[in-house]
C-alpha positions as CSV (number, residue, x, y, z in Angstrom):
1,X,26.2,-18.6,-18.4
2,X,28.8,-18.8,-15.6
3,X,28.6,-22.3,-14.1
4,X,29.3,-20.8,-10.7
5,X,25.8,-19.4,-10.7
6,X,24.6,-23.0,-10.3
7,X,26.6,-23.5,-7.1
8,X,24.1,-24.0,-4.2
9,X,26.2,-21.9,-1.9
10,X,26.1,-19.0,-4.4
11,X,22.3,-19.4,-4.7
12,X,21.9,-19.2,-1.0
13,X,24.0,-16.1,-0.8
14,X,22.0,-14.4,-3.5
15,X,18.7,-15.3,-1.7
16,X,20.1,-14.1,1.6
17,X,21.2,-10.7,0.1
18,X,17.8,-10.0,-1.5
19,X,17.0,-6.8,0.3
20,X,13.3,-6.1,0.0
21,X,9.8,-7.6,-0.2
22,X,6.6,-6.1,-1.3
23,X,3.9,-5.0,0.9
24,X,3.1,-4.8,4.6
25,X,2.0,-7.0,7.4
26,X,1.0,-5.1,10.4
27,X,3.5,-5.7,13.2
28,X,2.8,-4.5,16.7
29,X,-0.6,-3.0,15.8
30,X,-4.1,-3.1,17.2
31,X,-7.6,-3.5,15.9
32,X,-9.2,-0.2,14.9
33,X,-12.7,0.9,15.9
34,X,-15.1,-0.6,13.3
35,X,-15.6,1.7,10.3
36,X,-13.3,4.4,11.7
37,X,-11.3,4.2,8.5
38,X,-14.1,4.3,5.9
39,X,-11.7,5.0,3.0
40,X,-9.9,1.6,3.4
41,X,-10.3,-0.8,0.5
42,X,-9.5,-4.5,0.5
43,X,-8.5,-5.7,-3.0
44,X,-9.4,-9.3,-3.6
45,X,-8.9,-11.8,-6.4
46,X,-10.6,-15.2,-7.2
47,X,-9.2,-18.1,-5.2
48,X,-11.0,-20.9,-6.9
49,X,-14.3,-20.9,-8.7
50,X,-16.3,-18.8,-6.2
51,X,-14.0,-17.7,-3.4
52,X,-12.1,-14.4,-3.2
53,X,-8.9,-13.8,-1.2
54,X,-7.3,-10.5,-0.3
55,X,-4.0,-9.6,-2.0
56,X,-3.5,-5.8,-1.5
57,X,-5.0,-2.8,0.2
58,X,-5.9,0.6,-1.2
59,X,-7.8,3.9,-0.5
60,X,-10.9,5.3,-2.2
61,X,-10.1,8.7,-3.6
62,X,-13.3,9.3,-5.6
63,X,-16.5,7.3,-5.8
64,X,-15.2,5.4,-8.8
65,X,-11.4,5.3,-8.3
66,X,-9.1,3.6,-5.9
67,X,-5.4,4.4,-5.4
68,X,-3.0,1.5,-4.6
69,X,0.6,0.4,-5.3
70,X,1.7,-0.4,-8.9
71,X,3.1,-3.8,-7.9
72,X,-0.4,-4.9,-7.0
73,X,-1.4,-5.1,-10.7
74,X,-3.4,-8.2,-11.4
75,X,-3.9,-10.1,-14.6
76,X,-7.5,-9.6,-15.6
77,X,-8.6,-12.9,-17.4
78,X,-11.8,-13.2,-19.2
79,X,-14.6,-12.8,-16.7
80,X,-12.1,-13.0,-13.8
81,X,-12.1,-9.4,-12.6
82,X,-10.5,-8.7,-9.2
83,X,-12.8,-6.7,-6.9
84,X,-12.6,-3.9,-4.4
85,X,-14.4,-4.5,-1.1
86,X,-15.4,-1.2,0.7
87,X,-17.1,-0.6,4.0
88,X,-15.8,-3.7,5.6
89,X,-14.2,-4.2,9.0
90,X,-14.2,-8.0,9.2
91,X,-13.1,-9.9,6.0
92,X,-15.1,-13.1,6.9
93,X,-18.4,-11.6,8.1
94,X,-21.1,-10.8,5.6
95,X,-21.6,-7.3,6.8
96,X,-24.4,-5.2,5.3
97,X,-22.1,-2.2,5.2
98,X,-19.9,-3.9,2.6
99,X,-19.8,-2.9,-1.1
100,X,-18.2,-5.3,-3.5
101,X,-17.3,-3.6,-6.9
102,X,-15.5,-5.1,-9.8
103,X,-12.2,-3.5,-10.9
104,X,-12.4,-2.9,-14.6
105,X,-9.2,-0.9,-15.3
106,X,-5.7,-0.8,-13.8
107,X,-3.4,2.2,-14.6
108,X,0.1,2.0,-13.1
109,X,2.3,5.0,-13.2
110,X,4.0,5.0,-16.6
111,X,7.5,5.0,-15.2
112,X,7.0,2.4,-12.5
113,X,10.1,0.2,-12.1
114,X,9.6,-3.1,-10.4
115,X,13.3,-3.5,-9.8
116,X,13.9,-0.3,-8.0
117,X,10.4,0.3,-6.7
118,X,10.3,3.8,-8.1
119,X,6.9,5.2,-8.9
120,X,5.0,2.4,-7.1
121,X,1.6,3.9,-7.5
122,X,-1.5,2.8,-9.5
123,X,-5.1,3.8,-10.1
124,X,-8.0,1.4,-10.2
125,X,-11.3,2.2,-11.9
126,X,-14.4,0.6,-10.4
127,X,-17.2,-0.7,-12.6
128,X,-19.7,1.6,-10.8
129,X,-19.6,4.4,-8.3
130,X,-19.3,3.5,-4.7
131,X,-22.2,4.6,-2.5
132,X,-20.8,7.2,-0.1
133,X,-22.3,6.8,3.3
134,X,-21.2,6.4,7.0
135,X,-19.3,3.3,6.1
136,X,-17.7,4.3,2.8
137,X,-16.0,7.7,2.4
138,X,-13.3,9.2,0.1
139,X,-9.8,9.9,1.5
140,X,-8.8,13.4,0.5
141,X,-5.6,13.8,-1.5
142,X,-3.1,16.3,-0.2
143,X,-3.4,19.6,-2.0
144,X,-0.3,20.3,-4.0
145,X,1.3,17.1,-2.8
146,X,3.7,16.3,0.0
147,X,7.2,17.7,-0.2
148,X,8.8,16.3,2.9
149,X,8.0,14.9,6.3
150,X,10.0,15.8,9.4
151,X,12.0,13.0,10.9
152,X,10.3,11.5,14.0
153,X,6.8,12.4,12.8
154,X,4.3,9.8,14.0
155,X,2.2,8.3,11.3
156,X,-0.4,5.5,11.1
157,X,-0.8,2.6,8.6
158,X,-3.7,0.2,8.4
159,X,-4.4,-3.2,6.8
160,X,-5.9,-6.6,7.1
161,X,-3.0,-8.7,6.3
162,X,-0.5,-10.6,8.5
163,X,0.0,-10.2,12.2
164,X,2.7,-11.8,14.3
165,X,0.8,-15.0,14.8
166,X,-1.5,-15.4,11.8
167,X,-1.5,-15.4,8.0
168,X,-3.9,-12.4,8.0
169,X,-6.1,-10.5,10.4
170,X,-9.8,-10.9,9.9
171,X,-10.4,-7.4,11.2
172,X,-8.7,-4.1,10.2
173,X,-5.5,-3.5,12.1
174,X,-3.5,-0.3,12.6
175,X,0.0,0.6,13.8
176,X,1.9,3.8,14.5
177,X,5.3,4.3,12.9
178,X,7.8,7.1,12.9
179,X,9.3,8.9,9.9
180,X,13.0,8.2,9.3
181,X,15.0,10.7,7.3
182,X,15.9,9.7,3.8
183,X,19.7,10.0,4.3
184,X,19.6,7.7,7.3
185,X,17.4,5.2,5.4
186,X,20.0,5.1,2.6
187,X,23.0,4.7,5.0
188,X,25.2,1.6,5.1
189,X,23.4,0.1,8.2
190,X,20.0,0.5,6.6
191,X,19.1,0.0,2.9
192,X,22.6,1.2,1.7
193,X,21.0,2.4,-1.6
194,X,19.8,-1.1,-2.4
195,X,17.3,0.1,-3.5
196,X,17.8,3.8,-3.6
197,X,15.4,5.7,-1.3
198,X,14.4,8.6,-3.5
199,X,12.8,12.0,-2.9
200,X,9.5,10.3,-4.0
201,X,9.7,7.8,-1.1
202,X,9.5,8.0,2.7
203,X,10.8,5.6,5.3
204,X,8.8,4.9,8.5
205,X,9.2,2.3,11.2
206,X,10.0,1.7,14.9
207,X,13.5,2.1,16.4
208,X,13.3,-1.3,18.1
209,X,11.5,-3.1,15.3
210,X,8.3,-3.5,17.3
211,X,6.0,-1.8,14.8
212,X,6.1,-1.8,11.0
213,X,4.3,-2.7,7.8
214,X,5.6,-5.4,5.5
215,X,4.4,-8.4,3.5
216,X,0.9,-8.7,2.2
217,X,-1.0,-5.4,2.5
218,X,0.6,-3.3,-0.2
219,X,-1.1,-0.2,-1.4
220,X,-2.6,0.9,1.9
221,X,-2.5,4.5,2.9
222,X,0.1,6.1,5.3
223,X,-1.5,8.9,7.3
224,X,0.8,11.6,8.8
225,X,-0.4,14.8,10.5
226,X,-4.0,13.8,9.5
227,X,-2.9,13.9,5.8
228,X,-2.8,11.2,3.2
229,X,1.0,11.1,2.9
230,X,2.1,7.8,1.3
231,X,1.4,4.4,-0.1
232,X,2.7,1.1,1.3
233,X,5.4,-0.1,-1.1
234,X,8.1,-2.4,0.3
235,X,10.1,-3.4,3.3
236,X,12.9,-5.7,4.5
237,X,12.8,-9.4,4.6
238,X,12.4,-9.4,8.4
239,X,9.5,-7.1,9.2
240,X,10.8,-6.6,12.7
241,X,14.2,-5.3,11.6
242,X,14.5,-1.7,12.7
243,X,17.2,-1.1,10.1
244,X,14.9,-2.3,7.2
245,X,11.8,-0.1,7.9
246,X,8.8,0.1,5.7
247,X,9.2,2.3,2.6
248,X,6.2,4.2,1.1
249,X,5.6,6.0,-2.1
250,X,5.4,9.7,-1.1
251,X,2.4,11.5,-2.6
252,X,4.4,14.3,-4.1
253,X,3.1,16.9,-6.6
254,X,4.2,14.7,-9.5
255,X,1.8,12.0,-8.5
256,X,-1.1,14.4,-7.6
257,X,-0.7,16.0,-11.1
258,X,-0.7,12.5,-12.7
259,X,-3.9,11.5,-10.8
260,X,-5.6,14.7,-12.0
261,X,-4.5,14.0,-15.6
262,X,-6.0,10.5,-15.5
263,X,-9.3,11.0,-13.7
264,X,-9.8,14.8,-13.7
265,X,-11.8,14.9,-16.9
266,X,-14.2,12.3,-15.6
267,X,-15.1,14.2,-12.5
268,X,-18.0,16.6,-12.6
269,X,-16.3,18.8,-10.1
270,X,-12.6,19.0,-9.6
271,X,-13.2,19.6,-5.9
272,X,-14.1,15.9,-5.6
273,X,-10.3,15.3,-5.6
274,X,-10.2,17.0,-2.2
């Protein structure tokens, strides 16, 4: 190995140039009306013998399946299943509306690449069906998939994770972001093709860096024009950098067809997908 790689200065440069980080912390957002996003899921893993801590977000797409990001895959040790918490607004309060279900299967997209962030999508199978009620509902998948979103379109993204002042928000937060055209997001002043923003991704942020999604709440849904449009994937190191906006996996036909192929046979009625 080249000895220069051990030079502290070289290591600092490598760290500085690292372009992206997983997930999303809600920057510049606000608390949503309790239970106004009944499809939101908090994914949690054991943090000690009895305690659970949130690690990603997701959306309920059928009573037994959650859709999230592939980089949220967890190691399932013997008896140490991660869980999905549905129907919650506050993470700390023991609300009667909450449903806590074990995650028994994780199915990332077969061509997911954790180096380029391509195909950052995963399905989670719950141990039992969620009870659909006023607090827990399914988020409809886009029929035929999303082909493109017009630049400047206003979208929303929600999550419980970091805010400007705390490690995570106890209550569900939401922020508005604007779609940025793919060509601009790949330009020299933005991601400069590191990584490549592909046709299966979408960029969205704020021109002044006042609103964005970044570290900690990966897998949450991006809603544009009242449609389930994308999945929180990655963002720049500085979550307030307007030239490193949040990047989302776009729910194209390719992914909708894959979802159907995985869970379609398990549904009594294909219309449940919508």
